[in-house]
C-alpha positions as CSV (number, residue, x, y, z in Angstrom):
1,M,-51.9,74.7,0.3
2,F,-48.4,75.6,1.0
3,G,-48.2,72.9,4.0
4,E,-48.3,69.7,1.6
5,L,-45.5,67.3,0.5
6,M,-45.6,66.0,-2.7
7,R,-44.1,62.7,-3.4
8,F,-41.8,62.7,-6.4
9,N,-42.4,60.3,-8.8
10,P,-39.7,60.2,-11.8
11,S,-41.1,57.9,-13.8
12,E,-44.6,60.3,-13.9
13,E,-42.2,63.4,-14.1
14,L,-40.3,60.8,-17.6
15,S,-43.9,60.8,-18.9
16,N,-44.6,64.5,-18.4
17,W,-41.0,65.6,-19.9
18,H,-41.7,62.8,-23.0
19,R,-45.2,64.3,-23.6
20,D,-43.9,68.0,-23.3
21,I,-40.8,67.3,-26.1
22,D,-43.9,65.6,-28.1
23,D,-46.2,68.4,-27.7
24,L,-43.1,70.4,-29.1
25,F,-42.1,68.9,-31.8
26,G,-45.9,68.2,-33.0
27,R,-46.3,72.4,-32.4
28,F,-43.3,73.0,-35.0
29,F,-43.5,70.1,-37.4
30,G,-47.5,69.7,-37.2
31,R,-48.9,66.5,-36.4
32,P,-49.6,64.9,-39.4
33,E,-50.9,61.2,-37.8
34,N,-53.3,63.2,-36.5
35,T,-54.7,64.9,-39.3
36,S,-58.2,63.8,-40.5
37,S,-57.5,64.8,-43.9
38,L,-54.4,62.2,-43.9
39,G,-56.8,59.4,-43.0
40,N,-54.7,57.7,-40.0
41,W,-53.7,58.3,-36.6
42,V,-51.8,55.9,-34.5
43,P,-53.6,54.2,-31.4
44,R,-52.0,53.9,-27.7
45,L,-50.7,50.4,-26.5
46,E,-49.0,49.0,-23.7
47,T,-47.9,45.3,-23.3
48,Y,-46.7,43.5,-20.1
49,R,-46.6,40.1,-18.6
50,K,-48.5,38.3,-16.6
51,D,-48.4,34.9,-15.3
52,N,-47.1,33.1,-18.1
53,E,-49.0,35.0,-20.8
54,Y,-48.2,38.2,-22.8
55,V,-50.8,40.6,-22.7
56,L,-51.0,43.7,-25.3
57,R,-54.1,46.3,-24.6
58,C,-54.7,48.7,-27.5
59,D,-57.0,51.9,-26.6
60,L,-59.4,52.2,-29.6
61,P,-62.0,54.5,-28.3
62,G,-65.5,55.4,-30.5
63,V,-63.7,52.2,-32.9
64,N,-66.8,49.9,-33.4
65,P,-65.2,46.4,-33.1
66,N,-66.2,44.9,-36.4
67,D,-63.9,47.9,-37.5
68,V,-61.1,46.1,-35.9
69,Q,-58.7,42.9,-37.0
70,V,-56.1,41.2,-35.3
71,Q,-53.8,38.8,-37.4
72,A,-50.9,37.4,-36.3
73,E,-48.1,35.8,-38.7
74,G,-45.0,33.7,-37.5
75,N,-44.3,36.1,-34.2
76,V,-46.0,39.5,-35.1
77,V,-49.1,40.3,-34.4
78,S,-51.0,43.1,-36.4
79,I,-53.7,45.5,-35.1
80,S,-55.4,47.3,-37.8
81,G,-59.0,49.2,-38.4
82,E,-60.6,52.7,-38.9
83,R,-62.5,55.0,-36.5
84,K,-64.5,56.3,-38.8
85,S,-66.4,60.3,-38.5
86,E,-69.9,60.5,-38.7
87,E,-70.2,63.9,-40.1
88,K,-67.8,66.4,-41.3
89,R,-68.3,68.9,-38.4
90,E,-66.8,73.2,-37.7
91,G,-65.0,73.8,-35.3
92,Y,-62.8,72.5,-33.1
93,Q,-61.2,69.1,-33.2
94,E,-58.8,67.3,-31.7
95,T,-60.5,63.8,-32.5
96,S,-58.4,62.0,-34.8
97,Y,-60.3,59.8,-37.0
98,G,-59.4,57.5,-40.3
99,K,-57.5,54.0,-40.7
100,F,-54.9,52.7,-37.7
101,E,-52.7,49.7,-38.1
102,R,-50.1,49.2,-34.9
103,T,-47.8,46.0,-35.4
104,V,-45.7,44.3,-32.2
105,T,-43.0,41.6,-32.3
106,L,-43.5,38.6,-29.8
107,P,-41.2,36.1,-28.5
108,Q,-40.3,33.7,-30.6
109,G,-42.5,30.4,-30.2
110,I,-45.4,31.4,-29.5
111,E,-48.1,29.3,-31.2
112,A,-50.5,31.8,-32.8
113,D,-53.5,29.4,-32.9
114,K,-53.9,29.7,-29.0
115,I,-54.1,33.6,-29.1
116,A,-57.0,35.5,-27.8
117,A,-58.5,39.1,-28.2
118,R,-61.4,40.6,-26.2
119,Y,-62.7,44.1,-27.0
120,E,-64.6,46.0,-24.3
121,H,-65.2,49.7,-22.9
122,G,-63.4,51.1,-26.0
123,V,-59.8,48.8,-24.9
124,L,-58.4,45.5,-27.3
125,E,-57.1,43.0,-25.4
126,I,-54.9,40.4,-26.3
127,H,-53.6,37.2,-24.6
128,V,-50.7,35.3,-26.1
129,P,-49.8,32.3,-24.3
130,L,-45.6,32.0,-23.7
131,P,-43.9,29.5,-24.3
132,A,-42.6,26.7,-21.8
133,Q,-39.2,28.1,-22.4
134,L,-40.3,31.6,-21.8
135,A,-42.7,31.4,-19.5
136,G,-40.2,31.6,-16.4
137,R,-40.1,29.5,-13.6
138,K,-39.4,30.5,-9.7
139,I,-36.4,29.1,-8.2
140,P,-35.9,28.3,-4.3
141,V,-33.2,30.4,-2.6
142,Q,-31.6,28.3,-0.1
143,I,-30.6,29.9,3.3
144,E,-27.3,28.8,5.2
145,Q,-28.0,29.2,9.2
146,K,-24.4,29.1,10.7
147,E,-26.0,30.4,13.6
148,N,-28.4,28.3,14.4
149,K,-25.7,24.9,13.3
150,K,-23.2,26.2,16.1
151,L,-26.2,26.4,18.5
152,E,-27.3,22.7,17.6
153,N,-24.2,21.9,19.0
154,K,-23.6,23.1,21.5
155,A,-27.0,22.2,23.2
156,A,-26.0,17.9,21.9
């Protein structure tokens, strides 16, 4: 409606701009990563810190979890696998099929044997415990109360 105000969200605007630029370059140069004849694609990935661990989430819709491998070597985690097409179909296609591989460099000092991975509803989630020196700690803030000290002195 005409009277509605929309909240400005700079991160959403930047995301839309990024998607538009990707689309423009994709139209001009083609999208070889989305072409099933080349046999590879790039699944979406996000990483973030939660409490004392580093979390990686990889969107793998339509991928059989038995076709996914997670490997850790040093401070690098690799996710690889394949989304297989059941049959060749004629018609319009935006879904990409084929092999994929993503690698993420983690902070130094992680213990690879403590990494855990879970696949649920087409999303692979990997939890990497952070070393104690990277986990962070809460630092107390001392608050100076000069006004209260003056009042206390006057009352004494």
